[in-house]
Structures are given as structure tokens and as C-alpha cells.
N, C-alpha and C positions, 0 to 999 in steps of 0.2 A: 480829137482824136489829136489835130499837130495843131495845138495854141499857140504855133510862133504861124505857122503855116497861116491860121484866122484871118490874122491881122494885116499880116502882108498882104495878102490875097483883096481885101474892105480900100487897102489904102492904095492898090494896083488900081481896080475899078474909082473910085473916087478919082485918081489921077488922072486915069485915062479919060474919065470925062468930061475933067477937068481941058483938056487936053483937043480933046475932040468941044 
């Protein structure tokens, strides 16, 4: 549905994994 939210959420999860 939201193609803009999909990549944003994916990058957010990756960033959180790196920060953690």
C-alpha cells in the first residue's frame, strides 16, 4: 500500500540493528 513507508521501515530496522 505505502511504498514510501516500506523502504523507510526497512532502513529503520537495519539502523536499529546496527545501533543496538
